[in-house]
C-alpha positions as CSV (number, residue, x, y, z in Angstrom):
1,M,7.3,8.0,6.7
2,R,6.6,11.1,8.3
3,A,3.6,12.4,7.6
4,P,2.3,15.7,6.0
5,A,1.3,18.3,8.4
6,L,-1.5,18.6,6.0
7,L,-3.1,17.6,2.4
8,F,-4.8,20.1,0.5
9,G,-8.1,18.6,-1.2
10,A,-11.2,18.3,-3.2
11,G,-14.0,15.8,-2.6
12,R,-15.7,13.7,0.4
13,R,-12.9,13.5,3.1
14,E,-14.3,9.9,4.3
15,V,-13.3,8.4,1.0
16,V,-9.9,8.8,2.1
17,R,-10.3,6.9,5.0
18,G,-11.9,4.3,3.1
19,K,-10.3,0.1,2.3
20,G,-8.3,1.5,0.1
21,L,-6.2,-0.1,-2.9
22,A,-3.4,1.3,-4.5
23,V,-2.8,0.8,-8.4
24,V,-0.1,2.1,-10.1
25,G,2.1,1.5,-12.9
26,S,3.3,3.0,-16.2
27,R,2.1,5.8,-18.4
28,D,2.8,3.9,-21.1
29,A,1.6,0.8,-20.6
30,D,0.3,-1.7,-23.3
31,E,-3.6,-2.8,-24.0
32,E,-3.6,-5.6,-22.1
33,A,-2.1,-3.7,-18.9
34,L,-4.7,-1.3,-19.1
35,A,-7.3,-3.6,-19.5
36,F,-6.4,-5.6,-16.2
37,A,-6.1,-2.0,-14.4
38,A,-9.9,-1.2,-16.0
39,D,-11.0,-4.6,-14.4
40,L,-9.2,-4.4,-11.2
41,G,-10.9,-1.0,-10.7
42,R,-13.9,-2.3,-11.6
43,S,-13.4,-5.4,-9.3
44,V,-12.1,-3.0,-5.8
45,A,-15.6,-0.6,-6.7
46,A,-18.2,-3.7,-6.2
47,A,-16.2,-4.4,-3.0
48,G,-16.7,-2.0,-2.1
49,G,-13.7,-0.6,-2.1
50,T,-11.6,2.6,-3.2
51,V,-9.3,2.9,-5.6
52,V,-6.4,5.0,-4.6
53,S,-3.7,6.2,-7.5
54,G,-1.8,9.0,-8.8
55,A,-3.9,10.3,-11.3
56,A,-1.7,10.0,-14.0
57,R,-2.6,8.8,-17.7
58,G,-2.1,5.3,-18.3
59,V,-2.4,2.5,-15.9
60,D,-3.6,5.3,-13.0
61,R,-6.7,6.6,-14.8
62,A,-7.4,3.1,-16.7
63,A,-7.7,2.0,-13.1
64,M,-9.7,4.7,-11.8
65,D,-12.0,5.7,-14.6
66,A,-13.0,2.0,-14.4
67,A,-14.0,2.7,-10.9
68,I,-16.3,5.9,-11.1
69,A,-18.1,4.2,-14.1
70,A,-18.9,1.4,-11.6
71,G,-20.0,4.0,-9.6
72,G,-17.1,2.9,-6.9
73,A,-14.9,5.8,-4.9
74,V,-11.8,6.6,-6.2
75,T,-8.3,9.4,-4.7
76,G,-6.3,10.4,-6.7
77,V,-3.0,12.1,-5.1
78,V,-2.0,14.4,-7.6
79,A,0.9,16.1,-8.6
80,D,-0.4,19.1,-10.7
81,S,-2.3,21.8,-10.1
82,L,-4.9,21.1,-7.6
83,V,-6.8,23.7,-8.4
84,R,-6.4,23.4,-12.1
85,L,-7.7,20.0,-12.0
86,T,-10.7,20.8,-10.3
87,Q,-11.9,22.6,-13.0
88,Q,-11.8,19.8,-16.2
89,P,-15.1,18.9,-16.9
90,D,-15.0,15.7,-15.8
91,V,-13.5,16.1,-12.6
92,R,-15.9,17.9,-11.5
93,V,-18.9,15.8,-12.3
94,A,-16.9,12.9,-10.8
95,L,-15.9,15.4,-7.8
96,A,-20.2,16.2,-7.6
97,D,-21.0,12.7,-7.8
98,G,-18.8,12.2,-4.5
99,L,-17.3,9.6,-6.2
100,L,-13.8,11.3,-6.9
101,T,-11.3,12.6,-4.2
102,L,-8.1,14.6,-5.0
103,V,-5.1,15.1,-2.8
104,T,-1.8,17.0,-2.7
105,P,0.9,17.7,0.0
106,Y,1.5,20.3,-2.1
107,P,0.0,23.7,-3.0
108,P,-3.1,23.4,-4.7
109,E,-2.1,26.2,-7.2
110,A,1.5,24.5,-7.8
111,R,2.6,23.2,-11.1
112,F,3.9,19.5,-12.0
113,S,7.6,18.9,-11.4
114,V,9.2,15.1,-11.9
115,G,10.1,16.1,-8.1
116,Q,6.4,15.8,-7.2
117,A,5.3,13.3,-9.3
118,M,8.5,11.0,-7.7
119,G,7.4,12.5,-4.5
120,R,3.5,11.8,-4.0
121,N,4.3,8.2,-4.5
122,R,5.0,7.4,-0.9
123,F,1.2,8.8,-0.2
124,V,-0.1,7.0,-2.6
125,Y,0.4,3.6,-0.9
126,C,0.3,5.0,2.7
127,L,-3.5,5.8,1.7
128,A,-4.6,2.5,0.8
129,E,-4.0,-1.1,2.8
130,A,-2.2,-2.9,-0.1
131,A,-1.3,-2.5,-3.5
132,V,-0.7,-3.4,-7.3
133,V,1.5,-2.7,-9.8
134,V,0.2,-3.4,-13.1
135,A,3.5,-2.9,-15.0
136,T,7.1,-1.0,-14.8
137,A,10.1,-0.5,-16.5
138,S,13.2,-2.1,-14.9
139,G,15.3,-0.4,-12.7
140,S,13.7,3.0,-13.2
141,G,10.5,5.3,-13.4
142,G,8.5,7.1,-11.1
143,T,6.4,3.6,-10.9
144,W,9.4,1.2,-9.8
145,A,11.0,3.7,-7.9
146,G,7.6,4.2,-5.6
147,A,7.4,0.1,-5.7
148,I,11.0,-0.4,-3.7
149,E,10.3,2.3,-1.7
150,N,7.5,0.6,-0.6
151,L,9.2,-3.0,-0.6
152,K,11.9,-1.5,1.7
153,A,9.6,0.5,4.1
154,G,7.4,-2.3,4.3
155,W,4.0,0.0,4.5
156,V,1.6,-2.6,2.8
157,P,1.5,-5.8,0.6
158,L,2.7,-4.9,-2.7
159,W,0.8,-7.4,-5.7
160,V,2.4,-7.4,-9.2
161,L,1.0,-8.5,-12.1
162,D,2.4,-11.7,-13.5
163,T,1.8,-13.0,-16.3
164,P,3.8,-14.3,-19.2
165,A,3.2,-10.7,-21.2
166,A,3.9,-8.9,-18.3
167,P,7.1,-6.8,-18.5
168,A,10.5,-7.5,-17.1
169,G,10.2,-4.9,-14.6
170,N,7.1,-6.7,-13.0
171,R,9.1,-10.1,-13.1
172,E,12.2,-7.8,-11.5
173,L,9.5,-6.6,-8.7
174,L,8.4,-10.4,-7.8
175,A,12.2,-11.4,-7.5
176,Q,12.4,-8.9,-4.8
177,G,9.5,-9.8,-2.5
178,G,6.2,-8.5,-4.7
179,R,3.2,-11.2,-4.1
180,P,2.2,-12.6,-7.9
181,L,-1.5,-11.3,-9.0
182,A,-2.8,-13.2,-12.2
183,S,-6.3,-12.2,-11.7
184,P,-7.8,-8.3,-11.1
185,S,-9.4,-9.6,-7.7
186,A,-10.0,-7.4,-5.4
187,D,-10.7,-10.3,-2.5
188,T,-7.5,-11.4,-3.2
189,V,-5.4,-8.1,-2.4
190,F,-7.2,-7.1,0.3
191,Q,-6.9,-10.2,2.3
192,D,-5.2,-9.8,5.2
193,E,-2.5,-12.1,4.8
194,A,-0.9,-14.0,2.0
195,P,-2.4,-16.9,0.6
196,E,1.1,-19.5,1.6
197,A,1.2,-17.8,5.4
198,T,0.0,-20.5,7.2
199,P,1.8,-21.1,10.3
200,A,2.3,-24.6,11.3
201,H,1.9,-24.3,14.8
202,V,0.7,-21.0,16.5
203,P,2.3,-21.3,20.4
204,D,0.0,-21.3,23.3
205,D,1.0,-17.8,24.3
206,P,2.4,-16.0,20.6
207,L,3.4,-13.0,22.7
208,A,5.8,-15.3,24.8
209,A,7.3,-16.5,21.1
210,L,7.5,-13.0,19.9
211,E,9.8,-11.9,22.9
212,R,12.3,-15.1,22.4
213,V,12.1,-14.0,18.7
214,L,12.6,-10.2,19.5
215,S,15.5,-10.2,22.0
216,V,17.4,-8.7,19.2
217,P,15.8,-5.9,17.3
218,R,14.0,-7.0,13.7
219,T,11.4,-5.3,11.5
220,E,7.9,-7.0,10.9
221,R,8.9,-9.0,7.8
222,E,11.9,-10.6,9.9
223,V,9.2,-11.4,12.3
224,C,6.8,-12.7,9.7
225,E,9.7,-15.1,8.3
226,E,10.8,-16.0,11.6
227,L,7.6,-17.8,13.3
228,G,5.6,-18.6,9.7
229,L,3.2,-15.9,10.4
230,G,1.2,-13.8,7.8
231,Q,1.8,-10.1,7.7
232,G,-1.8,-9.2,9.5
233,K,-1.3,-11.7,11.7
234,A,2.3,-10.8,12.8
235,R,1.4,-7.4,12.5
236,Q,-1.5,-7.4,15.4
237,L,0.3,-9.7,18.1
238,L,3.2,-7.0,17.5
239,R,0.6,-4.0,18.2
240,E,-0.8,-5.5,20.7
241,G,2.5,-6.6,22.7
242,V,3.7,-2.9,22.6
243,A,0.1,-2.1,23.8
244,A,0.9,-4.6,26.7
245,G,4.2,-3.0,27.4
246,R,5.9,-5.6,26.7
247,L,7.3,-5.4,23.0
248,K,8.8,-1.5,22.0
249,R,8.7,0.2,18.7
250,E,12.1,2.3,17.6
251,G,14.1,3.2,14.7
252,K,12.9,3.8,10.8
253,P,12.4,1.3,9.3
254,F,10.8,0.4,12.5
255,R,12.2,-2.4,14.0
256,Y,10.4,-4.1,17.5
257,V,12.3,-5.2,21.0
258,V,11.3,-6.8,24.1
259,S,11.3,-3.7,26.6
260,S,13.5,-3.6,29.3
261,A,10.3,-4.4,32.0
262,A,9.9,-7.2,30.1
263,A,13.5,-8.5,29.9
264,Q,13.3,-8.1,33.7
265,A,10.5,-10.2,34.4
266,R,11.6,-13.0,32.3
267,L,14.5,-13.3,34.1
268,F,12.8,-13.1,37.8
269,E,10.9,-15.8,35.9
270,A,13.6,-18.1,35.0
271,A,15.3,-17.6,38.4
Protein backbone atom coordinates (compact mmCIF):
# COMPACT_ATOMS: atom_id res chain seq x y z
CA MET A 1 0.00 0.00 0.00
CA ARG A 2 1.30 3.47 -0.81
CA ALA A 3 1.41 5.64 2.29
CA PRO A 4 -0.30 9.04 2.08
CA ALA A 5 1.87 12.15 2.04
CA LEU A 6 0.42 13.06 5.42
CA LEU A 7 -2.33 12.20 7.87
CA PHE A 8 -4.41 14.94 9.45
CA GLY A 9 -5.08 14.30 13.10
CA ALA A 10 -6.25 15.42 16.51
CA GLY A 11 -4.90 13.94 19.71
CA ARG A 12 -1.64 12.41 20.87
CA ARG A 13 0.64 11.32 18.05
CA GLU A 14 2.26 8.56 20.10
CA VAL A 15 -1.07 6.72 20.32
CA VAL A 16 -0.91 6.08 16.58
CA ARG A 17 2.50 4.45 16.97
CA GLY A 18 1.30 2.13 19.76
CA LYS A 19 0.60 -1.61 19.65
CA GLY A 20 -2.60 -1.48 17.63
CA LEU A 21 -5.41 -3.95 17.08
CA ALA A 22 -7.87 -3.13 14.30
CA VAL A 23 -11.42 -3.99 15.37
CA VAL A 24 -13.91 -3.78 12.52
CA GLY A 25 -17.45 -4.88 11.79
CA SER A 26 -20.91 -4.06 10.59
CA ARG A 27 -22.84 -0.95 11.59
CA ASP A 28 -25.89 -3.18 12.08
CA ALA A 29 -24.28 -5.95 14.13
CA ASP A 30 -26.42 -7.86 16.63
CA GLU A 31 -26.14 -7.63 20.40
CA GLU A 32 -23.77 -10.60 20.67
CA ALA A 33 -21.34 -9.04 18.22
CA LEU A 34 -21.50 -5.65 19.95
CA ALA A 35 -20.85 -7.28 23.33
CA PHE A 36 -17.90 -9.19 21.87
CA ALA A 37 -16.47 -5.96 20.40
CA ALA A 38 -16.82 -4.19 23.76
CA ASP A 39 -15.14 -7.06 25.63
CA LEU A 40 -12.33 -7.07 23.07
CA GLY A 41 -11.87 -3.32 23.46
CA ARG A 42 -11.52 -3.74 27.24
CA SER A 43 -9.08 -6.62 26.75
CA VAL A 44 -6.91 -4.52 24.44
CA ALA A 45 -6.90 -1.70 26.99
CA ALA A 46 -5.88 -4.12 29.76
CA ALA A 47 -3.05 -5.41 27.57
CA GLY A 48 -1.73 -1.88 27.06
CA GLY A 49 -2.61 -1.85 23.37
CA THR A 50 -4.49 0.56 21.14
CA VAL A 51 -7.86 -0.13 19.53
CA VAL A 52 -7.78 1.05 15.90
CA SER A 53 -11.11 1.40 14.14
CA GLY A 54 -13.19 3.46 11.75
CA ALA A 55 -15.25 5.35 14.36
CA ALA A 56 -18.53 4.28 12.72
CA ARG A 57 -21.57 3.23 14.72
CA GLY A 58 -21.95 -0.44 15.56
CA VAL A 59 -18.88 -2.60 16.10
CA ASP A 60 -16.36 0.24 15.67
CA ARG A 61 -17.84 2.43 18.38
CA ALA A 62 -18.58 -0.48 20.71
CA ALA A 63 -14.89 -1.44 20.78
CA MET A 64 -13.64 2.14 20.92
CA ASP A 65 -16.03 3.31 23.65
CA ALA A 66 -15.28 0.26 25.83
CA ALA A 67 -11.52 0.77 25.49
CA ILE A 68 -11.79 4.46 26.40
CA ALA A 69 -14.03 3.67 29.39
CA ALA A 70 -11.36 1.23 30.58
CA GLY A 71 -8.66 3.90 30.28
CA GLY A 72 -7.16 2.48 27.08
CA ALA A 73 -5.89 4.23 23.99
CA VAL A 74 -7.90 4.45 20.77
CA THR A 75 -7.09 5.55 17.22
CA GLY A 76 -10.08 6.40 15.04
CA VAL A 77 -9.48 6.56 11.28
CA VAL A 78 -12.35 8.74 10.14
CA ALA A 79 -14.08 9.21 6.80
CA ASP A 80 -16.16 12.15 7.99
CA SER A 81 -15.16 15.75 8.70
CA LEU A 82 -12.38 15.73 11.29
CA VAL A 83 -13.25 19.30 12.23
CA ARG A 84 -16.90 18.44 12.89
CA LEU A 85 -16.07 15.32 14.90
CA THR A 86 -13.71 17.17 17.23
CA GLN A 87 -16.57 19.50 18.15
CA GLN A 88 -18.67 16.69 19.64
CA PRO A 89 -18.63 16.86 23.47
CA ASP A 90 -17.78 13.18 24.12
CA VAL A 91 -15.01 13.29 21.51
CA ARG A 92 -13.55 16.46 23.00
CA VAL A 93 -13.44 14.85 26.46
CA ALA A 94 -11.65 11.73 25.17
CA LEU A 95 -9.19 13.89 23.22
CA ALA A 96 -8.52 16.06 26.27
CA ASP A 97 -7.95 12.97 28.42
CA GLY A 98 -5.34 11.77 25.95
CA LEU A 99 -7.17 8.50 25.29
CA LEU A 100 -8.42 9.19 21.77
CA THR A 101 -6.57 10.17 18.62
CA LEU A 102 -8.42 10.81 15.37
CA VAL A 103 -6.66 10.64 12.01
CA THR A 104 -7.73 10.93 8.40
CA PRO A 105 -5.99 10.90 5.01
CA TYR A 106 -8.64 13.35 3.74
CA PRO A 107 -8.82 17.14 4.18
CA PRO A 108 -10.06 17.94 7.72
CA GLU A 109 -13.24 19.67 6.47
CA ALA A 110 -14.17 16.96 3.94
CA ARG A 111 -17.63 15.55 4.59
CA PHE A 112 -18.46 11.86 4.65
CA SER A 113 -18.66 9.92 1.38
CA VAL A 114 -18.91 6.23 0.60
CA GLY A 115 -15.68 6.44 -1.40
CA GLN A 116 -13.82 7.90 1.57
CA ALA A 117 -15.26 5.24 3.88
CA MET A 118 -14.05 2.48 1.57
CA GLY A 119 -10.68 4.15 1.06
CA ARG A 120 -9.92 4.54 4.75
CA ASN A 121 -10.26 0.77 5.41
CA ARG A 122 -6.66 0.09 4.43
CA PHE A 123 -5.41 2.69 6.91
CA VAL A 124 -7.28 0.99 9.75
CA TYR A 125 -5.41 -2.23 8.98
CA CYS A 126 -2.02 -0.70 8.31
CA LEU A 127 -1.98 1.29 11.57
CA ALA A 128 -2.39 -1.99 13.48
CA GLU A 129 -0.39 -5.14 14.14
CA ALA A 130 -3.37 -7.47 13.78
CA ALA A 131 -7.08 -7.21 12.97
CA VAL A 132 -10.33 -8.74 14.16
CA VAL A 133 -13.50 -8.86 12.06
CA VAL A 134 -16.39 -9.10 14.51
CA ALA A 135 -19.27 -9.21 12.03
CA THR A 136 -19.56 -8.83 8.26
CA ALA A 137 -22.00 -9.48 5.48
CA SER A 138 -20.91 -11.91 2.79
CA GLY A 139 -19.59 -10.45 -0.44
CA SER A 140 -20.52 -6.80 0.08
CA GLY A 141 -20.05 -3.81 2.35
CA GLY A 142 -17.06 -1.91 3.68
CA THR A 143 -16.10 -4.47 6.33
CA TRP A 144 -16.05 -7.28 3.78
CA ALA A 145 -14.10 -5.24 1.21
CA GLY A 146 -11.48 -4.18 3.74
CA ALA A 147 -11.01 -7.72 5.07
CA ILE A 148 -10.60 -9.19 1.59
CA GLU A 149 -8.16 -6.44 0.64
CA ASN A 150 -6.10 -7.22 3.74
CA LEU A 151 -6.13 -10.97 3.06
CA LYS A 152 -4.90 -10.39 -0.49
CA ALA A 153 -2.24 -7.86 0.49
CA GLY A 154 -1.15 -9.67 3.66
CA TRP A 155 -0.77 -6.47 5.70
CA VAL A 156 -1.60 -7.97 9.10
CA PRO A 157 -2.96 -11.26 10.49
CA LEU A 158 -6.75 -11.35 10.18
CA TRP A 159 -8.81 -12.92 12.98
CA VAL A 160 -12.53 -13.54 12.57
CA LEU A 161 -15.18 -14.06 15.25
CA ASP A 162 -16.08 -17.73 15.03
CA THR A 163 -19.18 -18.66 17.03
CA PRO A 164 -22.35 -20.55 16.07
CA ALA A 165 -24.25 -17.25 15.87
CA ALA A 166 -21.63 -15.44 13.74
CA PRO A 167 -22.96 -14.16 10.39
CA ALA A 168 -22.39 -15.95 7.09
CA GLY A 169 -19.78 -13.40 6.05
CA ASN A 170 -17.58 -14.46 8.96
CA ARG A 171 -17.65 -18.08 7.79
CA GLU A 172 -16.74 -16.97 4.26
CA LEU A 173 -13.72 -15.02 5.56
CA LEU A 174 -12.60 -18.03 7.57
CA ALA A 175 -12.79 -20.14 4.41
CA GLN A 176 -10.60 -17.59 2.62
CA GLY A 177 -7.81 -17.62 5.20
CA GLY A 178 -9.05 -15.78 8.30
CA ARG A 179 -8.02 -17.15 11.69
CA PRO A 180 -10.86 -18.27 13.99
CA LEU A 181 -11.35 -16.33 17.22
CA ALA A 182 -13.89 -17.55 19.77
CA SER A 183 -13.05 -15.34 22.76
CA PRO A 184 -12.27 -11.60 23.02
CA SER A 185 -8.66 -12.07 24.07
CA ALA A 186 -6.04 -9.47 23.19
CA ASP A 187 -3.32 -11.93 24.21
CA THR A 188 -4.43 -14.28 21.43
CA VAL A 189 -4.56 -11.74 18.63
CA PHE A 190 -1.36 -9.94 19.61
CA GLN A 191 0.70 -13.11 19.47
CA ASP A 192 3.34 -13.02 16.77
CA GLU A 193 2.50 -16.38 15.24
CA ALA A 194 -0.58 -18.51 14.75
CA PRO A 195 -0.81 -21.27 17.41
CA GLU A 196 -0.66 -24.04 14.83
CA ALA A 197 2.31 -22.56 12.96
CA THR A 198 5.07 -24.50 14.76
CA PRO A 199 7.76 -25.81 12.44
CA ALA A 200 8.61 -29.49 12.74
CA HIS A 201 12.26 -28.66 12.16
CA VAL A 202 14.21 -25.41 12.17
CA PRO A 203 17.29 -25.66 9.94
CA ASP A 204 20.75 -24.79 11.31
CA ASP A 205 20.95 -21.99 8.73
CA PRO A 206 17.38 -20.70 8.20
CA LEU A 207 18.54 -18.16 5.60
CA ALA A 208 20.05 -20.96 3.53
CA ALA A 209 16.67 -22.71 3.60
CA LEU A 210 15.05 -19.45 2.53
CA GLU A 211 17.44 -19.12 -0.37
CA ARG A 212 16.53 -22.59 -1.61
CA VAL A 213 12.81 -21.79 -1.43
CA LEU A 214 13.28 -18.36 -2.99
CA SER A 215 15.00 -19.47 -6.16
CA VAL A 216 11.70 -18.21 -7.59
CA PRO A 217 9.84 -15.16 -6.21
CA ARG A 218 7.39 -15.97 -3.40
CA THR A 219 5.18 -13.96 -1.05
CA GLU A 220 5.57 -14.02 2.72
CA ARG A 221 2.56 -16.30 3.01
CA GLU A 222 4.02 -18.74 0.47
CA VAL A 223 7.27 -18.82 2.45
CA CYS A 224 5.27 -19.70 5.60
CA GLU A 225 3.61 -22.58 3.78
CA GLU A 226 6.82 -23.89 2.17
CA LEU A 227 8.89 -23.90 5.37
CA GLY A 228 6.15 -24.49 7.95
CA LEU A 229 6.99 -21.22 9.72
CA GLY A 230 4.70 -18.85 11.55
CA GLN A 231 4.18 -15.42 10.02
CA GLY A 232 6.25 -13.63 12.63
CA LYS A 233 9.27 -15.92 12.22
CA ALA A 234 9.05 -15.84 8.43
CA ARG A 235 8.85 -12.04 8.41
CA GLN A 236 11.89 -11.80 10.69
CA LEU A 237 13.98 -14.09 8.49
CA LEU A 238 12.94 -12.29 5.32
CA ARG A 239 13.96 -8.95 6.80
CA GLU A 240 17.29 -10.40 7.92
CA GLY A 241 17.87 -11.83 4.45
CA VAL A 242 17.15 -8.49 2.77
CA ALA A 243 19.34 -6.61 5.28
CA ALA A 244 22.19 -9.07 4.66
CA GLY A 245 21.88 -8.67 0.89
CA ARG A 246 21.04 -12.34 0.42
CA LEU A 247 17.45 -11.66 -0.60
CA LYS A 248 15.68 -8.86 -2.39
CA ARG A 249 12.09 -7.64 -2.24
CA GLU A 250 10.25 -6.70 -5.42
CA GLY A 251 6.83 -5.96 -6.86
CA LYS A 252 3.42 -5.46 -5.29
CA PRO A 253 2.23 -7.45 -3.51
CA PHE A 254 5.77 -7.88 -2.22
CA ARG A 255 7.62 -11.01 -3.27
CA TYR A 256 11.04 -12.13 -2.14
CA VAL A 257 13.74 -13.80 -4.23
CA VAL A 258 17.42 -14.66 -3.90
CA SER A 259 19.61 -11.71 -4.83
CA SER A 260 21.88 -12.11 -7.83
CA ALA A 261 24.99 -11.82 -5.64
CA ALA A 262 23.80 -14.58 -3.29
CA ALA A 263 22.88 -16.80 -6.23
CA GLN A 264 26.37 -16.40 -7.71
CA ALA A 265 27.97 -17.20 -4.34
CA ARG A 266 25.97 -20.41 -4.10
CA LEU A 267 27.14 -21.43 -7.58
CA PHE A 268 30.79 -20.94 -6.58
CA GLU A 269 30.21 -22.93 -3.39
CA ALA A 270 28.73 -25.77 -5.42
CA ALA A 271 31.71 -25.71 -7.75
